C-alpha positions in Angstrom: 3.8 -19.6 11.2 1.5 -20.1 7.7 0.8 -24.4 7.2 2.0 -25.7 4.3 -1.3 -25.9 2.3 -2.4 -22.5 3.0 -1.2 -19.1 2.0 -0.1 -16.1 4.1 -3.5 -13.6 4.9 -2.7 -10.1 3.6 -5.1 -7.3 4.1 -4.2 -4.8 1.6 -5.8 -1.1 2.3 -5.8 1.7 -0.5 -4.7 5.5 -0.5 -7.1 8.3 -0.2 -9.2 8.7 -3.3 -8.1 5.5 -4.8 -10.6 2.5 -4.2 -8.8 -0.9 -4.4 -9.6 -1.7 -7.5 -6.9 1.0 -9.0 -4.5 -1.4 -7.8 -5.6 -4.6 -9.2 -2.0 -5.0 -11.4 0.0 -5.1 -7.7 -2.7 -6.8 -6.2 -2.4 -9.6 -9.2 1.1 -10.2 -8.7 1.1 -10.0 -5.6 -1.0 -13.3 -5.8 0.7 -15.1 -8.0 3.4 -14.8 -5.8 1.9 -16.8 -3.0 -0.2 -14.5 -0.9 -4.1 -14.8 -0.3 -5.0 -11.1 -0.5 -8.2 -9.3 0.7 -9.1 -5.7 0.0 -12.1 -2.9 1.4 -13.0 -1.4 -2.2 -13.4 2.3 -0.6 -13.0 3.5 2.8 -14.8 6.3 4.1 -18.4 5.2 2.0 -19.9 3.0 4.5 -22.4 5.2 6.9 -21.2 2.6 9.4 -18.1 3.8 9.5 -17.9 7.1 8.6 -15.2 9.3 8.7 -13.9 10.8 11.8 -10.6 12.5 13.5 -7.6 10.4 13.7 -9.5 8.1 11.6 -10.7 6.4 14.5 -13.7 4.8 12.1 -11.5 3.8 9.3 -9.3 1.9 11.3 -12.2 -0.1 13.0 -13.5 -1.2 9.7 -10.3 -2.4 8.8 -10.4 -4.7 12.1 -14.0 -5.5 11.3 -13.0 -6.5 8.2 -9.7 -8.9 9.0 -11.4 -10.2 12.4 -12.9 -13.0 10.6 -10.7 -14.0 8.2 -8.1 -14.0 10.9 -10.9 -16.3 13.0 -12.0 -18.6 9.8 -8.1 -19.3 9.6 -6.9 -19.7 12.8 -4.0 -17.3 12.1 -2.7 -13.8 12.0 -3.3 -11.6 9.0 -0.6 -9.5 7.6 -1.5 -5.5 7.0 -0.4 -3.8 4.1 -1.6 -0.1 3.2 -0.6 2.8 0.7 -1.1 6.2 2.9 -4.0 6.5 4.1 -4.2 2.8 3.9 -0.9 2.5 5.4 -1.7 4.4 8.4 -5.0 2.6 9.1 -2.7 -0.7 9.0 -1.0 0.9 11.6 -3.9 1.9 13.8 -5.3 -1.3 13.4 -2.4 -3.1 14.4 -1.6 -1.0 17.4 -4.9 -1.6 19.1 -5.5 -5.4 18.1 -1.9 -7.1 17.9 -3.8 -10.2 18.1 -4.9 -10.4 14.9 -1.9 -8.8 13.7 1.6 -11.0 12.3 3.4 -8.3 10.3 2.7 -4.6 9.0 4.3 -3.3 5.6 3.9 0.5 5.0 3.7 1.9 1.3 5.1 5.6 1.6 2.9 6.2 4.5 5.2 8.1 6.4 4.3 8.3 10.4 3.7 12.1 11.5 5.5 12.8 14.8 7.4 15.0 17.4 6.6 18.8 16.4 4.8 18.4 13.2 2.4 15.9 15.0 1.7 19.1 17.6 1.7 21.6 14.7 -1.0 19.3 12.9 -3.1 18.9 16.2 -3.1 22.8 16.5 -3.7 23.7 13.5 -6.5 20.8 12.9 -8.7 22.8 15.6 -9.2 25.6 13.1 -10.1 26.4 9.5 -7.0 26.4 8.1 -6.7 22.5 7.8 -8.9 22.8 4.7 -5.9 25.1 3.0 -3.0 23.1 4.0 -3.9 19.2 3.2 -4.4 17.7 -0.1 -8.1 18.7 0.6 -7.6 21.8 -0.8 -7.6 20.2 -3.8 -9.8 17.5 -3.6 -13.0 19.8 -2.5 -12.5 21.6 -5.7 -12.2 18.2 -8.1 -13.7 17.0 -11.2 -16.2 14.6 -11.0 -17.7 13.8 -14.6 -17.0 13.6 -18.2 -18.9 12.6 -21.2 -17.0 9.6 -21.9 -14.6 7.2 -20.5 -12.2 8.1 -23.3 -12.6 11.9 -22.1 -11.4 10.5 -18.5 -8.7 8.7 -19.7 -8.2 12.2 -21.7 -8.2 14.4 -18.8 -6.0 12.3 -16.4 -3.1 11.1 -18.4 -2.1 15.3 -18.7 -2.4 15.6 -15.0 1.2 15.6 -13.5 0.4 13.7 -10.5 -0.7 10.6 -13.0 1.9 11.5 -15.6 4.4 8.8 -14.5 1.5 6.0 -14.0 2.1 2.4 -15.2 0.2 2.5 -18.5 -2.4 -0.4 -17.0 -2.8 0.9 -13.6 -4.4 4.5 -15.1 -6.5 2.8 -17.6 -7.6 0.4 -14.5 -8.0 3.4 -12.3 -10.6 5.0 -15.3 -12.3 2.1 -15.5 -13.3 0.7 -11.5 -13.0 4.9 -10.2 -15.2 5.7 -12.5 -19.3 4.7 -13.3 -21.9 5.6 -15.9 -24.5 7.7 -14.3 -28.1 8.1 -15.4 -27.8 10.8 -17.5 -24.6 8.6 -19.3 -21.8 10.3 -18.2 -18.7 9.0 -16.3 -18.8 10.3 -12.6 -16.0 9.3 -9.8 -17.2 6.9 -7.4 -15.3 8.0 -5.2 -17.0 11.1 -3.2 -14.4 14.2 -3.1 -16.3 15.0 0.5 -15.0 12.0 1.6 -11.7 12.5 0.3 -11.9 15.8 1.5 -12.6 15.1 5.0 -10.2 11.8 5.3 -7.3 14.4 4.3 -8.8 17.2 6.9 -9.3 14.5 10.0 -5.3 12.9 9.4 -4.3 11.3 12.4 -1.9 13.4 14.7 -1.8 11.4 17.7 0.6 8.5 16.6 3.0 8.9 18.5 0.2 8.8 21.5 -1.1 6.2 20.4 2.3 4.1 19.7 3.4 5.0 23.7 -0.2 3.8 24.8 0.0 0.1 23.1 3.5 -0.2 21.6 3.2 -2.6 18.6 4.0 -6.0 18.6 4.7 -6.9 15.2 7.1 -6.2 12.3 6.8 -3.3 10.4 8.1 -2.9 6.9 8.2 1.0 5.1 8.6 1.2 1.5 8.7 4.0 0.0 9.5 6.6 -2.9 12.7 8.5 -4.0 10.7 11.3 -4.4 8.2 11.0 -2.3 6.6 14.7 -1.6 5.2 13.4 1.7 8.1 11.8 3.2 9.3 15.4 3.3 6.6 16.8 4.7 5.8 14.2 7.7 9.3 13.5 8.3 10.8 9.9 8.9 11.8 9.9 12.4 9.1 7.9 14.0 9.0 5.7 10.8 12.9 4.9 11.5 11.7 4.2 15.0 9.3 1.9 14.5 10.7 0.1 11.6 14.1 -0.9 12.9 15.7 -0.9 9.8 13.3 -2.6 7.7 13.0 0.5 4.9 13.5 0.7 1.4 12.9 2.8 -1.3 11.8 2.5 -4.8 12.3 4.9 -7.6 9.0 6.8 -7.8 6.9 9.9 -6.2 4.4 9.0 -2.9 2.0 7.2 -5.4 4.8 4.6 -6.2 2.4 1.8 -6.2 1.0 3.0 -9.5 4.3 3.7 -11.0 6.0 0.9 -10.0 3.2 -2.2 -9.4 5.0 -5.2 -10.0 8.0 -3.7 -8.3 6.3 -2.7 -5.6 4.6 -6.1 -5.1 8.5 -7.4 -5.5 9.0 -5.3 -2.7 6.2 -6.2 -0.7 6.9 -9.9 -1.4 10.2 -9.1 0.2 9.1 -7.5 2.9 6.9 -10.2 4.2 9.0 -13.2 3.7 11.1 -11.0 6.2 8.8 -11.3 8.7 8.3 -14.9 8.1 5.4 -15.2 5.7 
């Protein structure tokens, strides 16, 4: 248990292509709810932790980030992650049960069974680039004349249509930067984004057979999540053991309903003893 004079430790991990600053509204609300929240700003951009098959090095980056926090406080950490970040948190929790107290997966369904077998086979062929979101990210626009042009571009995209206005503004401000020519450019490299999509883990069931999770797991998903339908939910339900909560929204429900998502995360963490 956390001592009375300290806040529960949380490490939050972002989804692919959306740096942690995109979640500012959610994370600030989570801190206001009584949690000490730490983040890795961008996975995949540190040369010490390159993108690799099944995301092994990205998961190692998460472990290496969390370990000093655990050592300093003398207590385990809760891992909370959205999509990519959720699966990295799962891998970290499986490999290092000694540092993880609980796990919250935000629309990060675990691919298992025949889907994982099929995914593994496709990853060994050039077809992988045509069946993952990498087919879109490799062509993603990367520069605009101004901040207003960036905002105008994204606000009309279907995937951003239901975002909370402040979250969209935060994304525009923090996920783009001004280059030497004065243009706004994406700060999350699209080649890194594509590589992450194309190396998505197909080995999670095997990992969980070797290293069964020693901490409780909660899943929070969007009612209209296409990713949940594609990945299936049987493995996720098995590891969550009934701790499943659905919020109205898509795979990007943390961006669409940041405050409701923060409330759901708090409820999940309190249920796990935070």
